NUBA-419234 format. One record per atom (N, C-alpha, C): residue in three letters; chain; atom name; x, z, y. Coordinates in pm, 1 decimal, padded with zeros to 6 digits. Atoms other than C-alpha are relative to their C-alpha. Layout:
N
R   aa  ch  at        px        pz        py
R  ALA   A  CA         X         Z         Y
...
***
This chain:
68
R   aa  ch  at        px        pz        py
R  MET   A   N  -00131.2   00017.8  -00057.1
R  MET   A  CA  -02125.9   13369.9   04715.8
R  MET   A   C   00012.3  -00142.8   00051.4
R  PRO   A   N  -00015.3   00135.1  -00056.2
R  PRO   A  CA  -02049.8   13073.7   04945.6
R  PRO   A   C   00097.7  -00084.2  -00081.2
R  LEU   A   N  -00085.1   00090.3   00075.8
R  LEU   A  CA  -01878.9   12768.2   04801.0
R  LEU   A   C   00146.9   00014.9   00036.6
R  SER   A   N  -00139.5  -00009.8  -00041.2
R  SER   A  CA  -01562.7   12810.9   05004.4
R  SER   A   C   00049.3   00144.3  -00000.5
R  ALA   A   N  -00036.9  -00141.8   00004.2
R  ALA   A  CA  -01549.3   13183.2   04932.5
R  ALA   A   C   00133.9   00021.5  -00069.7
R  TYR   A   N  -00128.1  -00013.2   00067.9
R  TYR   A  CA  -01255.1   13134.9   04697.4
R  TYR   A   C   00115.3  -00019.8   00097.5
R  GLU   A   N  -00104.9   00026.8  -00099.0
R  GLU   A  CA  -01043.2   12984.9   04975.3
R  GLU   A   C   00004.1   00109.9   00105.1
R  PHE   A   N   00005.5  -00109.1  -00097.1
R  PHE   A  CA  -01160.2   13249.6   05221.4
R  PHE   A   C   00062.8   00126.0  -00058.9
R  GLU   A   N  -00054.7  -00118.4   00066.0
R  GLU   A  CA  -01076.9   13525.0   04972.5
R  GLU   A   C   00151.3  -00010.5  -00016.8
R  ARG   A   N  -00144.1   00021.6   00016.2
R  ARG   A  CA  -00734.4   13375.6   04902.7
R  ARG   A   C   00074.1   00026.8   00130.0
R  ARG   A   N  -00063.9  -00020.5  -00130.3
R  ARG   A  CA  -00648.8   13369.4   05272.2
R  ARG   A   C  -00014.3   00144.2   00047.7
R  LEU   A   N   00020.3  -00139.3  -00037.3
R  LEU   A  CA  -00796.4   13714.4   05330.4
R  LEU   A   C   00103.3   00088.7  -00068.7
R  ILE   A   N  -00097.7  -00079.5   00074.5
R  ILE   A  CA  -00574.6   13861.8   05059.3
R  ILE   A   C   00141.1  -00028.4   00049.5
R  PHE   A   N  -00134.1   00037.4  -00044.0
R  PHE   A  CA  -00268.1   13670.6   05176.7
R  PHE   A   C   00033.0   00059.2   00136.9
R  TYR   A   N  -00028.6  -00041.9  -00137.1
R  TYR   A  CA  -00297.5   13756.9   05546.3
R  TYR   A   C  -00033.4   00146.3   00028.5
R  ALA   A   N   00048.0  -00133.9  -00035.2
R  ALA   A  CA  -00476.8   14092.7   05541.8
R  ALA   A   C   00029.9   00106.1  -00105.2
R  SER   A   N  -00024.9  -00098.4   00105.5
R  SER   A  CA  -00338.7   14267.2   05234.5
R  SER   A   C   00054.2   00132.9   00052.3
R  PRO   A   N  -00041.0  -00131.4  -00051.3
R  PRO   A  CA  -00154.3   14536.1   05439.8
R  PRO   A   C  -00116.7   00078.7   00060.1
R  THR   A   N   00116.3  -00067.0  -00057.7
R  THR   A  CA  -00480.8   14613.0   05618.0
R  THR   A   C  -00097.1   00042.7  -00109.8
R  LEU   A   N   00091.2  -00033.4   00109.6
R  LEU   A  CA  -00687.0   14604.6   05298.7
R  LEU   A   C   00050.0   00119.3  -00081.1
R  THR   A   N  -00056.9  -00113.9   00072.2
R  THR   A  CA  -00450.1   14857.2   05140.2
R  THR   A   C   00027.0   00118.2   00093.0
R  LYS   A   N  -00009.3  -00105.6  -00101.3
R  LYS   A  CA  -00458.8   15068.3   05458.6
R  LYS   A   C   00143.7   00034.2   00038.7
R  LEU   A   N  -00135.9  -00016.9  -00049.6
R  LEU   A  CA  -00088.6   15021.0   05537.4
R  LEU   A   C   00008.2  -00035.2   00148.5
R  LYS   A   N   00010.8   00036.8  -00141.5
R  LYS   A  CA  -00182.9   14865.2   05871.7
R  LYS   A   C  -00141.5   00031.9   00046.6
R  VAL   A   N   00131.5  -00033.6  -00055.2
R  VAL   A  CA  -00467.6   14954.0   06103.2
R  VAL   A   C  -00088.8  -00123.7   00009.6
R  ALA   A   N   00078.8   00122.0  -00018.0
R  ALA   A  CA  -00577.4   14594.6   06169.5
R  ALA   A   C   00091.1  -00121.3  -00011.2
R  CYS   A   N  -00074.2   00125.4  -00003.0
R  CYS   A  CA  -00473.7   14232.6   06147.8
R  CYS   A   C  -00092.4  -00109.4   00053.0
R  ILE   A   N   00076.0   00115.1  -00048.2
R  ILE   A  CA  -00581.1   13898.4   06287.5
R  ILE   A   C   00069.5  -00125.7  -00051.7
R  TYR   A   N  -00057.1   00125.8   00046.0
R  TYR   A  CA  -00534.5   13551.6   06145.0
R  TYR   A   C  -00092.6  -00115.7   00033.2
R  ASN   A   N   00070.0   00121.3  -00039.1
R  ASN   A  CA  -00638.9   13196.9   06224.6
R  ASN   A   C  -00061.2  -00066.1  -00123.2
R  LEU   A   N   00070.5   00065.3   00110.3
R  LEU   A  CA  -00894.4   13024.2   06003.5
R  LEU   A   C  -00100.9  -00095.7   00061.4
R  ASN   A   N   00086.4   00091.6  -00072.5
R  ASN   A  CA  -01055.6   12707.7   06132.1
R  ASN   A   C  -00049.0  -00119.3  -00081.1
R  ASP   A   N   00041.1   00118.5   00075.1
R  ASP   A  CA  -01132.8   12472.4   05844.9
R  ASP   A   C  -00101.2   00026.9  -00111.3
R  LEU   A   N   00104.5  -00026.7   00099.0
R  LEU   A  CA  -01412.8   12635.3   05645.6
R  LEU   A   C  -00136.9  -00029.3   00059.7
R  ASP   A   N   00132.5   00039.2  -00048.4
R  ASP   A  CA  -01765.7   12498.5   05677.2
R  ASP   A   C  -00096.0   00118.3   00008.8
R  ASP   A   N   00094.5  -00111.6   00003.8
R  ASP   A  CA  -01952.9   12815.0   05585.7
R  ASP   A   C   00069.5   00133.4   00028.2
R  LEU   A   N  -00077.3  -00118.2  -00037.3
R  LEU   A  CA  -01731.3   13069.4   05758.7
R  LEU   A   C  -00089.2   00120.4   00025.6
R  GLU   A   N   00090.7  -00112.0  -00030.9
R  GLU   A  CA  -02019.1   13282.2   05886.9
R  GLU   A   C  -00058.1   00060.2  -00127.9
R  GLU   A   N   00054.6  -00047.1   00126.8
R  GLU   A  CA  -02163.4   13305.1   05536.5
R  GLU   A   C   00105.3   00079.8  -00077.6
R  CYS   A   N  -00109.3  -00073.3   00065.0
R  CYS   A  CA  -01824.2   13413.5   05397.1
R  CYS   A   C   00021.3   00135.6   00065.5
R  ILE   A   N  -00018.6  -00125.7  -00072.9
R  ILE   A  CA  -01785.8   13678.0   05667.7
R  ILE   A   C  -00110.9   00097.5  -00036.4
R  GLN   A   N   00114.0  -00086.2   00033.9
R  GLN   A  CA  -02133.0   13814.1   05595.1
R  GLN   A   C   00013.6   00053.5  -00142.5
R  TYR   A   N  -00013.3  -00040.8   00139.7
R  TYR   A  CA  -02070.5   13823.0   05220.0
R  TYR   A   C   00107.8   00107.1  -00016.5
R  TYR   A   N  -00109.1  -00095.8   00016.2
R  TYR   A  CA  -01736.3   14001.6   05245.2
R  TYR   A   C  -00019.8   00125.7   00083.3
R  ASN   A   N   00033.3  -00121.5  -00073.8
R  ASN   A  CA  -01860.7   14239.9   05512.0
R  ASN   A   C  -00090.7   00090.3  -00082.5
R  GLU   A   N   00087.3  -00079.8   00086.1
R  GLU   A  CA  -02132.0   14350.8   05269.9
R  GLU   A   C   00081.0   00074.5  -00106.4
R  LEU   A   N  -00083.1  -00063.5   00101.5
R  LEU   A  CA  -01864.6   14426.2   05011.3
R  LEU   A   C   00097.4   00101.8   00059.4
R  LEU   A   N  -00108.7  -00081.1  -00055.0
R  LEU   A  CA  -01596.6   14574.4   05237.0
R  LEU   A   C  -00044.8   00109.6   00095.3
R  ASN   A   N   00046.1  -00102.8  -00093.9
R  ASN   A  CA  -01804.9   14774.1   05484.8
R  ASN   A   C  -00015.3   00135.4  -00067.0
R  LYS   A   N   00012.0  -00125.4   00074.3
R  LYS   A  CA  -01859.0   15036.4   05215.4
R  LYS   A   C   00132.5   00076.3  -00004.0
R  LYS   A   N  -00133.2  -00060.4   00001.1
R  LYS   A  CA  -01483.4   15098.7   05229.8
R  LYS   A   C   00058.0   00010.5   00141.6
R  ASP   A   N  -00038.7  -00007.7  -00141.3
R  ASP   A  CA  -01473.3   15107.2   05612.5
R  ASP   A   C   00096.1  -00111.1   00041.3
R  ILE   A   N  -00076.0   00118.2  -00039.2
R  ILE   A  CA  -01320.0   14760.3   05637.6
R  ILE   A   C  -00100.8  -00100.6   00052.6
R  TYR   A   N   00093.9   00088.5  -00067.0
R  TYR   A  CA  -01489.5   14520.9   05877.4
R  TYR   A   C   00068.9  -00129.1   00040.0
R  LEU   A   N  -00049.3   00130.7  -00040.2
R  LEU   A  CA  -01440.9   14150.4   05943.3
R  LEU   A   C  -00079.9  -00047.5   00119.7
R  LYS   A   N   00067.7   00053.6  -00117.4
R  LYS   A  CA  -01519.4   13991.2   06275.9
R  LYS   A   C   00063.2  -00134.0   00035.7
R  VAL   A   N  -00047.5   00131.9  -00039.4
R  VAL   A  CA  -01493.2   13629.4   06390.3
R  VAL   A   C   00013.9  -00002.9   00151.6
R  LEU   A   N  -00025.3   00019.8  -00142.2
R  LEU   A  CA  -01336.7   13567.5   06729.6
R  LEU   A   C   00020.3  -00149.1   00020.9
R  LYS   A   N  -00010.8   00144.3  -00022.6
R  LYS   A  CA  -01391.6   13212.2   06851.2
R  LYS   A   C   00066.2  -00025.4   00134.1
R  ILE   A   N  -00072.8   00035.9  -00120.8
R  ILE   A  CA  -01147.2   13072.1   07102.2
R  ILE   A   C   00024.8  -00149.9  -00003.7
R  LYS   A   N  -00017.1   00145.6  -00012.7
R  LYS   A  CA  -01174.4   12704.0   07197.1
R  LYS   A   C   00001.1  -00070.9  -00135.2
R  GLU   A   N   00020.9   00066.9   00128.3
R  GLU   A  CA  -01304.3   12575.3   06863.0
R  GLU   A   C   00088.7   00051.6  -00112.1
R  ARG   A   N  -00080.2  -00060.5   00105.0
R  ARG   A  CA  -01066.8   12797.9   06665.7
R  ARG   A   C  -00065.5   00131.7  -00039.3
R  SER   A   N   00053.8  -00127.1   00047.7
R  SER   A  CA  -01183.5   13085.6   06454.2
R  SER   A   C   00115.3   00090.5  -00040.0
R  MET   A   N  -00100.2  -00098.7   00036.2
R  MET   A  CA  -00971.8   13393.8   06431.9
R  MET   A   C  -00075.1   00114.8  -00066.3
R  ILE   A   N   00062.6  -00105.8   00076.3
R  ILE   A  CA  -01056.9   13662.5   06178.9
R  ILE   A   C   00072.5   00130.3   00032.5
R  TYR   A   N  -00053.8  -00131.6  -00030.3
R  TYR   A  CA  -01007.0   14021.4   06287.2
R  TYR   A   C  -00045.0   00095.8  -00109.4
R  VAL   A   N   00030.4  -00092.9   00109.2
R  VAL   A  CA  -00986.4   14271.4   06001.4
R  VAL   A   C   00042.4   00138.8   00043.7
***
């Protein structure tokens, strides 16, 4: 698990909880201050893909947006 995975997980739960509980189809949130973002995405995709939940990073002008 990446070092900043705790912060990533905290934000994922805070911003994407309706999507994670299947109350919403999708969500998107801004996340631009984690050093190992790609590693966090890979780790959580391995866990969540089994439940048909996918994370994708959308980069727009040095900002990372997470699409769940």
